[in-house]
Backbone bond lengths (Angstrom), bond angles and torsions (degrees), N, CA, C in turn:
res aa  C-N    CA-C-N  psi(-1)  N-CA   C-N-CA  omega(-1)  CA-C   N-CA-C  phi
1 X - - - 1.443 - - 1.529 111.23 -
2 X 1.319 117.83 -11.17 1.453 120.52 -178.52 1.515 110.47 -58.00
3 X 1.341 114.32 130.34 1.449 119.88 178.55 1.513 113.82 83.19
4 X 1.330 117.95 -11.48 1.455 120.53 -179.60 1.516 110.73 -73.09
5 X 1.316 114.71 156.06 1.452 121.44 173.23 1.531 106.03 -73.43
6 X 1.336 117.74 129.48 1.460 119.00 -176.27 1.515 111.63 -71.12
7 X 1.335 115.20 168.89 1.458 124.13 -172.46 1.527 112.02 -57.88
8 X 1.353 116.64 157.16 1.461 121.12 -178.19 1.522 111.66 -66.38
9 X 1.344 115.63 159.33 1.456 122.62 -179.03 1.506 109.88 120.24
10 X 1.340 115.99 -173.28 1.465 118.46 178.51 1.526 109.47 -72.04
11 X 1.323 116.09 163.07 1.457 121.38 -172.69 1.530 112.31 -55.85
12 X 1.314 117.67 -52.45 1.458 121.03 -176.91 1.518 112.63 -60.56
13 X 1.327 116.42 -42.92 1.472 120.38 179.14 1.524 111.11 -64.81
14 X 1.331 116.71 -40.52 1.469 120.20 178.63 1.523 110.40 -62.40
15 X 1.320 116.04 -43.77 1.462 119.74 -179.34 1.530 110.27 -65.89
16 X 1.322 117.48 -42.09 1.464 121.03 179.10 1.530 110.30 -61.04
17 X 1.343 116.26 -45.66 1.470 119.23 179.42 1.529 111.01 -62.59
18 X 1.325 116.83 -41.87 1.465 120.22 178.35 1.531 109.95 -63.07
19 X 1.331 116.81 -40.43 1.473 120.70 178.39 1.524 110.44 -62.92
20 X 1.325 115.82 -44.97 1.466 120.00 -179.79 1.524 111.01 -63.83
21 X 1.331 116.91 -36.08 1.471 120.34 178.81 1.524 111.75 -66.07
22 X 1.329 116.53 -29.18 1.471 119.90 178.78 1.526 111.55 -89.35
23 X 1.355 116.99 0.14 1.469 122.67 178.38 1.530 112.23 58.83
24 X 1.328 115.90 41.76 1.456 122.02 177.35 1.524 107.38 -113.03
25 X 1.323 116.83 132.36 1.464 119.92 179.70 1.529 110.01 -88.43
26 X 1.326 115.17 159.30 1.471 119.30 175.36 1.522 110.09 -61.24
27 X 1.317 116.88 -36.68 1.470 120.34 179.59 1.532 110.17 -61.46
28 X 1.333 117.47 -41.38 1.459 120.29 178.28 1.530 110.73 -62.17
29 X 1.321 116.07 -43.15 1.466 119.79 179.21 1.523 109.70 -64.33
30 X 1.327 117.18 -42.94 1.462 121.20 179.94 1.526 110.93 -60.90
31 X 1.324 116.50 -43.48 1.465 120.02 -179.02 1.532 111.53 -67.50
32 X 1.311 116.91 -40.36 1.464 120.97 -177.97 1.525 111.92 -72.07
33 X 1.345 116.43 -43.37 1.467 120.42 -173.96 1.522 113.60 -92.84
34 X 1.319 116.95 -14.54 1.484 122.40 -175.08 1.527 111.76 66.16
35 X 1.332 116.06 24.27 1.470 121.56 174.57 1.519 106.59 -93.11
36 X 1.320 117.18 137.73 1.461 120.37 -177.03 1.524 111.67 -63.43
37 X 1.326 115.01 148.31 1.466 120.54 176.80 1.526 109.94 -58.74
38 X 1.322 117.05 -39.24 1.468 119.42 -177.79 1.528 111.47 -63.67
39 X 1.338 117.47 -36.93 1.476 120.17 177.52 1.526 110.24 -68.29
40 X 1.323 117.63 -41.16 1.465 120.78 179.22 1.525 111.01 -66.15
41 X 1.330 116.35 -41.75 1.466 120.05 177.34 1.522 110.77 -63.26
42 X 1.329 116.33 -41.88 1.468 120.74 178.62 1.529 110.54 -61.76
43 X 1.322 116.96 -40.74 1.460 121.12 178.41 1.526 110.46 -59.65
44 X 1.311 116.69 -45.13 1.467 119.94 -179.38 1.533 112.13 -69.27
45 X 1.328 117.21 -23.66 1.477 121.19 177.65 1.521 112.12 -91.70
46 X 1.331 117.47 0.18 1.471 122.07 -175.65 1.523 111.72 62.87
47 X 1.305 117.14 27.69 1.463 122.12 -179.86 1.524 108.41 -93.89
48 X 1.337 115.77 74.31 1.464 120.29 -176.00 1.533 112.35 -66.97
49 X 1.323 117.19 -15.32 1.465 119.22 177.16 1.527 110.85 -66.64
50 X 1.325 117.32 -19.60 1.462 122.22 179.32 1.525 112.36 -91.87
51 X 1.330 116.52 -3.61 1.457 120.80 178.79 1.521 109.18 -94.72
52 X 1.319 117.71 156.06 1.466 120.13 -176.00 1.518 114.45 -68.72
53 X 1.332 118.51 -21.20 1.461 120.61 177.46 1.515 113.04 95.35
54 X 1.326 114.31 166.71 1.463 122.25 174.41 1.513 114.41 52.05
55 X 1.329 115.47 -137.85 1.463 120.65 -176.40 1.514 112.10 -63.48
56 X 1.332 117.44 -26.52 1.457 119.88 -178.87 1.526 111.05 -69.94
57 X 1.324 117.74 -40.82 1.466 120.37 176.47 1.518 110.30 -63.97
58 X 1.318 116.15 -41.06 1.461 119.23 178.80 1.530 110.77 -64.66
59 X 1.318 117.43 -36.62 1.471 121.00 177.49 1.530 110.56 -65.46
60 X 1.319 116.62 -38.26 1.466 120.40 177.27 1.518 109.65 -63.15
61 X 1.333 116.85 -46.00 1.464 121.07 179.60 1.534 109.97 -60.69
62 X 1.331 117.55 -44.63 1.476 120.84 -179.90 1.532 111.06 -60.30
63 X 1.325 116.04 -47.72 1.462 119.90 -177.89 1.521 111.12 -64.68
64 X 1.314 116.72 -44.12 1.467 122.03 178.85 1.529 109.25 -59.28
65 X 1.320 116.61 -49.84 1.466 121.38 -177.88 1.528 111.27 -60.20
66 X 1.316 117.72 -43.16 1.465 120.80 -179.79 1.525 110.89 -60.77
67 X 1.329 116.60 -37.29 1.464 120.60 -179.23 1.525 112.67 -68.46
68 X 1.332 116.92 -25.78 1.474 119.41 -179.20 1.528 111.27 -107.07
69 X 1.331 115.49 16.83 1.468 122.63 173.82 1.530 113.12 63.61
70 X 1.325 115.03 38.06 1.466 122.33 173.26 1.528 106.11 -108.32
71 X 1.325 117.74 143.34 1.462 121.11 177.62 1.531 108.82 -59.04
72 X 1.343 117.73 115.37 1.468 120.68 -176.36 1.529 114.09 -57.69
73 X 1.327 117.48 -40.74 1.468 119.53 -178.04 1.523 111.06 -69.67
74 X 1.322 117.15 -37.20 1.465 120.61 175.95 1.534 109.52 -64.63
75 X 1.329 117.23 -40.73 1.461 121.09 179.33 1.529 110.32 -62.31
76 X 1.334 117.59 -42.15 1.465 120.77 178.83 1.526 109.91 -64.05
77 X 1.330 117.05 -41.89 1.471 119.52 178.10 1.531 110.79 -59.92
78 X 1.325 116.71 -43.24 1.469 120.44 179.37 1.528 111.09 -66.73
79 X 1.328 116.11 -39.90 1.467 120.90 177.67 1.529 109.82 -60.25
80 X 1.340 116.58 -47.53 1.465 120.58 -179.27 1.523 112.16 -69.14
81 X 1.334 117.34 -28.36 1.462 119.94 176.64 1.533 109.96 -66.63
82 X 1.332 116.89 -37.50 1.466 119.73 178.84 1.523 111.73 -82.41
83 X 1.322 117.39 -32.16 1.468 121.95 -177.81 1.524 109.64 -125.99
84 X 1.330 117.98 68.95 1.469 120.18 -174.72 1.530 113.29 -61.89
85 X 1.320 118.04 -27.42 1.465 120.15 179.58 1.526 111.30 -66.03
86 X 1.334 118.89 -18.68 1.462 121.83 179.81 1.520 112.21 -68.94
87 X 1.341 117.64 -24.41 1.456 118.93 179.37 1.523 111.06 -70.53
88 X 1.310 116.58 -22.06 1.457 120.49 -179.26 1.520 112.09 -104.65
89 X 1.318 117.16 -9.58 1.466 120.30 -176.15 1.511 110.07 -65.59
90 X 1.309 114.28 145.64 1.459 120.45 -179.49 1.499 112.27 -65.40
91 X 1.298 116.63 -79.13 1.451 119.57 178.22 1.498 111.93 112.95
92 X 1.287 113.83 146.41 1.453 121.34 179.66 1.515 109.08 -106.08
93 X 1.315 115.55 -118.29 1.448 119.95 178.96 1.511 109.68 -102.36
94 X 1.307 118.13 160.66 1.453 119.57 -179.64 1.510 113.31 -71.16
95 X 1.279 118.11 -5.64 1.458 120.83 -178.31 1.505 112.74 -98.84
96 X 1.301 118.20 6.50 1.445 120.53 171.84 1.511 116.09 101.93
97 X 1.306 120.21 -14.50 1.454 118.85 179.10 1.514 108.54 -88.40
98 X 1.324 115.62 137.61 1.451 118.95 179.57 1.514 108.81 -118.74
99 X 1.304 116.38 147.76 1.447 122.91 178.19 1.511 106.61 -123.29
100 X 1.323 117.32 104.83 1.457 121.42 -173.59 1.521 113.02 -85.67
101 X 1.320 117.57 2.73 1.456 119.44 179.05 1.521 110.42 -73.69
102 X 1.327 116.32 149.68 1.455 120.18 177.30 1.520 109.12 -73.50
103 X 1.336 117.47 165.86 1.464 121.29 -178.44 1.527 112.25 -56.55
104 X 1.350 120.43 -45.81 1.461 118.69 178.71 1.527 112.26 -62.43
105 X 1.311 118.29 -35.29 1.469 120.37 -179.83 1.517 110.58 -66.60
106 X 1.345 118.46 -33.52 1.470 120.37 178.29 1.519 110.26 -63.41
107 X 1.335 117.64 -33.02 1.459 119.82 179.59 1.515 112.16 -70.61
108 X 1.315 117.37 -16.36 1.455 119.71 178.04 1.524 111.64 -83.73
109 X 1.304 116.56 -1.79 1.461 121.08 177.71 1.531 108.27 -59.95
110 X 1.317 119.35 136.90 1.471 122.22 -176.41 1.531 114.06 -54.01
111 X 1.320 118.33 -40.11 1.472 119.82 179.92 1.518 111.19 -65.91
112 X 1.325 116.61 -39.91 1.462 120.05 179.57 1.526 109.85 -65.31
113 X 1.312 115.91 -42.89 1.471 119.72 179.42 1.533 110.47 -64.35
114 X 1.327 117.60 -39.84 1.461 121.51 179.25 1.528 110.14 -63.02
115 X 1.329 116.86 -39.92 1.452 121.37 178.55 1.527 110.65 -63.78
116 X 1.323 117.21 -44.79 1.469 121.38 179.89 1.530 110.19 -62.78
117 X 1.310 117.05 -44.90 1.472 120.82 179.92 1.526 110.09 -62.23
118 X 1.324 117.49 -43.13 1.463 121.24 179.84 1.521 110.92 -62.10
119 X 1.319 117.26 -44.40 1.466 120.95 179.95 1.527 110.49 -62.61
120 X 1.323 116.97 -43.02 1.468 120.59 179.23 1.526 110.44 -63.93
121 X 1.320 117.01 -41.21 1.477 119.93 -179.84 1.530 111.04 -65.80
122 X 1.328 117.63 -42.48 1.468 120.74 179.20 1.521 109.67 -65.24
123 X 1.324 117.31 -42.93 1.468 120.32 178.75 1.525 110.16 -62.43
124 X 1.326 117.28 -41.90 1.463 120.40 178.28 1.520 111.84 -63.78
125 X 1.318 117.11 -42.31 1.461 121.08 178.93 1.525 110.81 -63.64
126 X 1.320 117.16 -41.44 1.462 120.41 177.96 1.527 111.32 -64.94
127 X 1.323 116.46 -39.40 1.458 120.09 178.79 1.523 110.30 -63.66
128 X 1.328 117.05 -46.94 1.468 120.10 179.06 1.522 111.22 -62.63
129 X 1.333 116.79 -40.61 1.455 120.62 -179.52 1.533 110.45 -64.33
130 X 1.354 116.33 -39.86 1.459 119.24 -178.27 1.535 112.31 -71.20
131 X 1.329 118.40 -22.12 1.467 121.59 -179.82 1.522 112.20 -82.62
132 X 1.303 119.80 -10.27 1.461 122.39 -178.60 1.484 113.87 -74.66
């Protein structure tokens, strides 16, 4: 079946049927690829809102397809044919969590601010110490 066009139907259903035909469980794919079960389940349900988006979703599709002996690039083409907006989607992390804040807003995170303040204080202390 490697390289073959997967079975008819929507993308997620075709992938699920191909997976079942190869007798591979979602848990096995999750353990091998380190992709979360929830992301794999979402893929099979065509719930792209649960996927990280952009290159990360495509990476999930490639890894999933390779595990079930489907041509990964063909699988990505089929995925993008059904979900063309995914080729333009930004994307968060490959593990499914997304952070919709802009880059400047991430710097306002309390931990980031604490790190900046600490670095400035250490640099100031070193400067004062070196001037003595």
